[in-house]
C-alpha positions as CSV (number, residue, x, y, z in Angstrom):
1,M,-60.7,-56.6,125.8
2,H,-57.2,-55.1,126.0
3,D,-54.0,-56.9,127.1
4,L,-53.5,-54.7,130.2
5,E,-50.3,-56.5,131.2
6,G,-48.9,-55.9,127.7
7,L,-50.0,-52.3,127.8
8,Q,-48.4,-51.9,131.2
9,V,-45.1,-53.3,129.9
10,A,-45.3,-50.9,127.0
11,Y,-45.9,-48.0,129.3
12,L,-42.9,-48.9,131.5
13,G,-40.6,-49.6,128.6
14,T,-38.8,-46.7,126.9
15,A,-36.4,-48.5,124.5
16,L,-39.1,-49.0,121.8
17,A,-42.1,-47.2,120.4
18,H,-45.3,-49.1,121.2
19,Y,-48.5,-48.9,119.3
20,L,-52.0,-50.3,120.0
21,D,-53.9,-51.7,117.0
22,I,-57.4,-50.5,117.9
23,R,-58.9,-53.1,115.6
24,T,-57.2,-56.2,116.8
25,G,-55.9,-55.2,120.3
26,D,-52.3,-56.2,119.3
27,I,-49.4,-54.3,120.6
28,I,-46.8,-53.4,118.0
29,D,-43.2,-52.6,119.1
30,L,-41.0,-50.6,116.7
31,P,-37.6,-48.9,117.0
32,L,-38.0,-45.3,118.3
33,D,-37.0,-43.8,115.0
34,A,-39.3,-46.0,112.8
35,P,-42.4,-44.5,111.3
36,A,-45.7,-45.2,112.9
37,P,-47.6,-48.2,111.5
38,G,-50.7,-47.7,109.3
39,G,-53.0,-44.8,109.9
40,P,-53.5,-42.9,113.1
41,L,-57.1,-43.9,113.5
42,R,-56.2,-47.5,113.7
43,F,-52.8,-47.4,115.5
44,K,-52.4,-45.3,118.7
45,R,-49.0,-44.6,120.2
46,I,-49.0,-46.1,123.7
47,P,-47.9,-43.4,126.2
48,T,-44.8,-44.1,128.2
49,R,-43.5,-42.9,131.5
50,T,-41.6,-39.6,131.6
51,A,-39.0,-38.1,133.9
52,E,-41.9,-36.1,135.4
53,S,-44.1,-39.1,136.0
54,D,-41.1,-41.0,137.5
55,A,-40.4,-38.1,139.8
56,E,-44.1,-37.9,140.8
57,D,-44.1,-41.7,141.5
58,R,-41.0,-41.4,143.7
59,R,-42.7,-38.5,145.6
60,L,-46.0,-40.4,146.1
61,F,-44.1,-43.6,147.2
62,A,-41.9,-41.6,149.7
63,E,-45.1,-40.1,151.3
64,V,-45.9,-43.6,152.6
65,H,-42.2,-44.7,153.0
66,A,-40.6,-41.8,154.9
67,A,-37.2,-43.5,154.8
68,L,-36.9,-42.5,151.1
69,V,-37.9,-38.8,151.4
70,Y,-34.2,-37.7,151.3
71,A,-33.7,-39.5,147.9
72,V,-37.0,-38.5,146.2
73,D,-35.3,-35.8,144.0
74,D,-32.5,-38.0,142.7
75,A,-33.5,-41.1,140.7
76,T,-30.1,-42.7,141.2
77,E,-30.0,-42.2,144.9
78,F,-33.6,-43.4,145.1
79,R,-32.7,-46.7,143.4
80,R,-29.6,-47.0,145.6
81,A,-31.7,-46.6,148.7
82,L,-34.2,-49.1,147.5
83,S,-31.5,-51.6,146.8
84,L,-30.6,-51.6,150.5
85,D,-34.1,-53.0,151.5
86,R,-35.4,-55.8,149.4
87,M,-38.9,-55.7,150.8
88,L,-39.1,-52.0,150.2
89,E,-37.8,-52.5,146.7
90,K,-40.5,-55.1,146.0
91,K,-43.1,-52.7,147.3
92,W,-41.7,-50.0,144.9
93,F,-42.0,-52.3,141.9
94,S,-45.5,-53.2,142.8
95,F,-46.4,-49.5,143.2
96,K,-44.8,-48.7,139.8
97,N,-46.9,-51.5,138.2
98,D,-50.0,-50.1,139.8
99,Q,-49.2,-46.6,138.7
100,A,-48.6,-47.9,135.1
101,T,-52.0,-49.7,135.2
102,R,-53.7,-46.5,136.3
103,A,-52.0,-44.4,133.6
104,I,-52.9,-47.0,130.9
105,S,-56.5,-47.3,132.1
106,A,-56.9,-43.5,131.9
107,W,-55.4,-43.5,128.4
108,L,-57.8,-46.2,127.2
109,E,-60.8,-44.3,128.5
110,Q,-59.7,-41.4,126.3
111,L,-59.6,-43.5,123.1
């Protein structure tokens, strides 16, 4: 059984490199410039969000929340628009978490 919450946090975090120990299920966090731990058959680099996946998430969210359509192409403007509506902002973070869970689940299926 994998720690889906931990994997989700690793997917959303970009300040460190995150690896899944296939044998134990542990998540190992390393500086981005550190070498990978152990062998590639045991330690798998956990994917992270990208500028492209962030843009796609904004687009998908704006399809349901039309008030954000004007800001979908600018991450800074999108965050500013969200900050004006706390309920919408909460929905966004819930949506992002769901998207991360889907991405991690798809990645785990490929292992």
